N, C-alpha and C positions, 0 to 999 in steps of 0.2 A: 504493500500500500504506500509506503514511504517513497519507493522508487517511482510508482505511478504518479504520486503527487509532484515529485521533482520533475518528472517528464512533462506533466501538464504545465508547470511553471516555466520550464524551458521553452515549450511550444508557444506559450503566451508571450514570452520575451521576444521570440523570433517574429511573431506576428506583429508586435508593436514596432520592432526594429524595421520590419519590412513595409510598414505603413508609409505610402508615398505622400508625406506631409506637404512637401513643396508642390507636388502635382495637384493635390486636392485643394490647397490654398489658391493655386492658379485657376482651377475650375471654378471655385467660389467667386473669385474676383471677376472672371469672365461672365459668370451668370449674373452678377450684380450689374456689370457693365451693359450686357445685353438687355437686362430688365429696364435700366434707365433709358436706353435707346428705344425699346418697345413702348415705354410709357408715352412717348410723343404721339403715338397713334391715338390713344385715348384723349390726350390733351388736344390734339387737332380736332377730334370729334366734338369736344366741349366748346372749342373756339369757333367751330364752323359757322354758327349764326353771325358772329361778329365779322368773320372773314368774308362771308357771303355779302353782308351789308356793305362792307368797306369797298369791295371791288365791283359790286353791282352785277353779280353773276347769278345764274339760275340753279335749280336742283340738279339738272343733268350735268352741268359743269362741275358742281361740287362732288357729284358721284364719280366723275372722271378723275377728280383730284384724289379721292380716297382709293379708288380701284385701279385706274390705269397708271397714274403717277406713283401712288404709294405702293403698289404691289407688282403689276405686270411689267412696267418699264424697269422698275428697280430690280426685280428678280432676273430679268434678261441681261441687264448690264453687269450684274454681279458675277456672271460666269467668267468673263476674262480676268476679273480681279482674283477669282478663285484659282485660275490657272497660274497666276503669279505666286500664290501661296503654295502651290504644289512644287514650285521650283526654288523659291527663296525662303528666307527666314520668316516663319509664320508669326513670330513675336513682333517683328518689325512691321509686317503687313497689318497686324491687329492694331498696333499703336498708330499707324497711319490712318486706319479706318476710324479710330476713335477721334483723332484730331479732325479728320474730314467731316465726321458727323457733327461735331461742335461748330465748325466753321460754316457748314452749309445750313444748319439750323438757324444760325445767326443771320446768314444771308437772306433766308426766307423771311425772317422776322422783319428785316429792313427793306424788303422788296417794294419798289414804288408802284408796281402794277401787277396784275394777276398773272401775266405771262411769265414774268421773272419769279413770282412766288411759286407757280406750278413747276418751273424748272428746278428751283431750289428744293422743293419738296421731293421731286423725283430723284435728284442727286443725293439728298440726305438718305432717302430710302435705299439707294444703292449701297451705301455704307452699312446699313442695318442688315440687308439681305446678304451682303458679302461676308459679314462677320460670322454669321451662324455656321455656314459651311466650313469656314476655317477652324472654328472652335471644335466642331464635331470631328474634323480631321485630326485635331491636336489631342483630344481627350485620350484615345488609346495609348498614345506615346507618353502622356503625362502620368497616367495612373496604372497602366498595365491591364491585363485581362481581368484580374480578380475584381478590380474596382471600376471597371468600365461601365457596366450597366447602372450602378449606383450613381456614378458621376454624370452619365447622360441624363438620368432622371432628376438629379439635383439641378443641373443646368436648365432643364426644361421647367422645373418648378420656379426657379428664380425669374425666368422669362415670363411665366404666367403671372407671378406676383407683380412684376413691373408693368405688364400690359393692363392688369386690373387697376393698378394704382393710378394710371393715367386717367381712367374714368372716375374713380372714386375721389381723387384728390385734385382733379382738374379745376373744379369750381373754387376750391380753397386756394389753389395756386393763383388763379386769376384774381381773386379778392386780395391776396397778398400783394400782387403786382400793382393793384389800384392803390392800396393803402401806403405802400412803400415809396411810391413815386419813382420807381426804378426806371432808368439808371441814374437819375439825379438832375441837377440843375443844367439847363442848356439843352435838354432833350425833351421834345414834345411827343413822346411815344404814346400810341394808343395802348390800352391795357393788354389786348391780345398780343400785340407785338412785344411788349415788355415781358409777358409770361413766357413766350418762346425764347426770347433772348436770355432770360434767367435760366431756362432749362439748358440752353447751349453751354452755359458756363460749367455745367457738371463735367464736361470733358477735361477740365484742368486737373482736378484731383485724380480723376481716373487715369490720366496720362502719367502722373507722378507715381502712382501705385503700380501701374502697368510696367514701368521700367524695371521693377524688382521681381517680376514674375519669371517662371521657368520657360526655357525655350529648348525642348528636347529634340533629339534627332529622330527621323522617321524610322520606324521599325516594323517588321512584319510580325506575324503571330508567334514566331519562334524567338523573337528578340533581335534578329539580325537586321542590319541596315539594308535599305531597299534601293534599287535603281529605278530609273524612270521607265514606265511601260506605256505603250501606245494605247490611247483611249479607244481607237477603232477596233483594235484586236480584242480588247476586253469585251466590248459590246458584242462583237460577232461570236465570241466563244461562250458568252453567258446570256445569249439573247432570250432564251425561254424563261430563265429565272428573272431577268430584268422585266420582261413583259408581265409576268405574273405579279411581281412586286408592284409595278405601276398600276396594274389592274386593281389590286387590293387597296393601295394608298389612294389612287384616283377616285375609285368608287366611294370611299369614305369621305374624301374631300367634297365631292359633289353633294352627297347627302347632308353633310354638316353645313355647308354653305347655302344649300337650299333652305335650310331650317333657321339657323341662328340669326343671320342678318334680317330675316323677314318676319320672325315670329312675334316681335313686339307689335308691329303693325297689324299682323293677322289676328292676334288676341284682342287688340283694341277694337278692331272692326267687327269681330264676331260677338263680343260680349259688352261692347261700349264701356270698357274698363278705363281707369285712369292711367294714362301713358307713363306718368312719373312713377307710380307704384309698380307697374309692369317692369319698367327699366331697373328699378331697385331690386326686384325679385330676380330678374335675369342676371343682374350683376353678381348677386350672391350665388346663384346657381353656377355661373361660369367660374367664379373663383374657387368654390369648394369642390366642384367636380374636377376641375383641372388639378388641384393639389391632391385631392383624395385619390384620383386615379393612379398617381405615380407610385406610391408604395404598394398599391394593389397589383399593378403591372409588374413591379419588381418581385413581389412575392410569388406571383404565378410563374414568372419566368424562372426563378430559382428552383421552385418546386418541380416544375415539369422538366427542366433541363437535366435534372438528376436522373430522370427516368427515360426520357426519349431524345435527349441531346438537342441537336440543331433544329429539329422539327418543332420545338416548343414554341418559338416566337410566332411563326405563322399560324400555329394552332390556337394560341391565345387570341390572335387577331380574328381568326375565324369564329371562335366561340362567342366573343363579345360582340362581333358584328351580327351574328345570328340573334343574340339577345336584344340588340338595338332595333331589329326589324319590326317586331310587334309594337314597340314603343313609338316608332315613327308612324306606323299605321294608326295607332290609337290617337295620335295628335289630330288627325283629320276628323275624328268622330267624337272627341271629348265634348261633354255637355256643359261644363262649367269652366270658368277662368282658372280656378285652382287645380281642377283636374288636368287641364291642358298643361299648366306649369309643372305638375308632378310628372306627366309623361315626358315633357321636355327635359326635366332633370334626369330622369332615367336614361333617356336617349343620349344626352350629352355625356353622362358618366360612362356608358358603355363605349361610345365612340372615342372618348378620351383614353380609356384603357387600350382600345384597339390601336390608337395612334401613338401611344406612349413608347412602344418598342420599335417604332419605325426607324429612328436614328441608329439604334443598335443593329437592326437588320441591314441597314444600308452600309454600316461599317463592316458587317460580316461579308457583304456582297462585293464591295469595291476594294481593290488593292490599295495599300497604304499611300502610295505615291500618286494616286488618282482621287483620293477622298475629297479634297476641297472642291475640285471640279465636279465630282460626282454629286456632292451635296448641292452645289450651285445649280447644276442642270436639273436635278430633282426639284429644287425649289421653284425653278421656272415652270416646269411641267405641272407641278401641283398648283401653282398660281393660275395656270390656264384652266385646270379642272375646277378650281374654286370659283372662277368667273362663270362657269357653266351653271352651277347650282342655282344662284338667285335669278339668273336669266330664265332658266326653265320654269322654276316655280312661279315667278311673276308672269311669264307669258302664258302658262297653262291657266293661271287664275283669271287673267284678263280676257283671253280669247276663247277658252273652252269651258270654264266653270263659273262664269258670271261673277267674278270677284270673290269666289270662295277660296281665299288664300290658304286657310288651314288644310282644306282638301287638296289643293295644288301642292303644298309642301309634302304631304303624305305620298301623293302620286309620283313626285320626283324622287323622294328619298328612298322609298322602298326598293324600286328596281336598281338604284345605284348601290344600295347596300347588298343586293343580290349579286351584283357583279363583284363587289369586294369579297363577299363570302365565297363565291366560286373560285376566285383567284387565290385567296389565302388558303383555301382547302387543298387545291391542287399543289400549291407550293409546299404545304405541310406534309403531303404524301411523298415528296421526293426525299 
């Protein structure tokens, strides 16, 4: 017994000694940084009425600002930046992206017309989209295989908190900008401009801290350094796996985006509910399901991988997608506001769990020297899938269902989830 106790103590000491503290601290810093960057999406949403009034634009143009400039253009232009990260120091690329985000956010805040504001928003969005692929490329080399899933989930949790904070704290941030008179005498800034300018200053402490972070070499699963591989050869050799992965992730993206951006308007229209209360409820649902899904996904992954190995992750995606399908269908037939919100919460939780392991699955699929580009290309393709969701649900509602938006959401989401289920199931069988 004494020998066993000593062995346990020795094993514990080895585990503590092997803990990649520098790598985990770097992941924590990168998660906070990405969360700060993602918070500007919520802040822009809160500032949208003032921006719309200042530049005299319509709803369609504001939609293009949030969708095309903020997502589609940004994700497309992030691909060449990710290629640089596959060739040069990822730490230096990340520091440049942080500095670029702060500068471009400030440029948008000071833009004299909407065209320049649109360009500034698109450019700052590029730095946000480019950062995420670089981080997911970096995580396996920072923490090793043992801590990879936990680090991926921690990074995703910090991004979710930052994204939610932009909505929850946007109003308070704007009020502070009004009270403080930022940036001081001699500047006649409108409050919304001051709020964006203050947010841009967050890049300064982030840059200082970022200089002390770890910049590891790229390694493959065995720990050996890697050489550059042709992207085309990888795609050709793994085409079936890539298509199944995109089918699963794309189907989920269509279903989620057909639901989440449209659900507040749909509930308000069906039940004549207060839009402010709906927004608060949806904000709470988004935050708690996003954070709650991450430990659940980690637990499922760890438990199943001990039994079935690499098939575990697509099987977790398939099971939770299957559970999300009846929730999506029930949204179209719910009889009360609170019943609809309950089905939305269940739907969002299941799809969040299904999505939580996607970064890890992509790391499994893509060679180490192609990961940044792989994640950037994936982000662009998913952005295209995301754009399909609200277009389909809105079009079906207007042209086929006489403005029955809840029914249109269900009609759009259920088949998309079916595609995701089929793709994940086939991937899990291999």
